[in-house]
N, C-alpha and C positions, 0 to 999 in steps of 0.2 A: 199791356202793351200789345200793340197790333203787329201784323206781319203781312206782307203784300205776297199773293201767290200768283205765279205765272201759270196760265192754261193755254195749251197749244192743241192744234188739231181740232178746233171747233168746226161743226158744220156750218155752211153758209146760212142755214136757216135758224140757227140759234139766235135767241133774243137775249138781252140783258135779264129779262124776267126769267126765262128758261134757266140760265146759269146761276141766278139768284136762287131759284127754287132747289136746284141741284145742290147748291153749298149750304143752304138754309139748315139742313138736316144736322150739320155739325156745330152750329153755333151762329151768333149774331153777326151779320155782315154789315160792314161800315160802307163799303162802296163796291161796284162792279162797273167795270170799263172795258168794253169790246172795242178792239181797234179796227178801223175801217181805213181803206186806201184814200189818201187825201185828193186824188185826182178823180177817182171813179165813185167813191162813196160805198163801194162794195166791201163786204167783210173781209178782213185779212186772216181769219181763221184763228186768231188769239186774242187774249185779254188779261185783265188783271182783277184780282178780287182781294180786297183788303178786309180782314177779321182779325179777332184776337187770336193771339199767338198759340195758344194751346188747341183751339179749335181748328186753326189753319194746319197745325201739324197733322191733326188727326184727319182732315180733309185730303191733305197730300198723299198720306199713307193709304187712305181708302179708295181715293179716285184715280190716282195714277194708273195708267194702263187699263182702264175700264172704258166699256162701251157707252157712249151718250149720242143718241139720235143717229145710230148707225157708224159712228167714227170712233176710234181707239184715242182717248185722250192723253195728253202728256201734262201732268200736274207736278209743279215743284215750286221751291221758295224762289220769288223774283230776286234778281241780282240788280245791283245798281247799274246805271247806265256807264257805259265806257266814255272816257274823255278823250280817247285816242282816234279822234276823227280826222 
């Protein structure tokens, strides 16, 4: 079963390849999606990584609050979207 990881505080210079390389050490990645501002196209500083649940849990434990390209990452399990808009 797969899990989606939320990663925040990504540097503007980080690419999907950079993030994939970081998470690859924990297991096979199904997808990486970095979010950009819809109006400017600039990075929003967060993204989502989908990977096997056991590997995802290990990545969360090992990468949360660690430095990546000069920024301290926030890494945790993604929560579903809120329908209270």
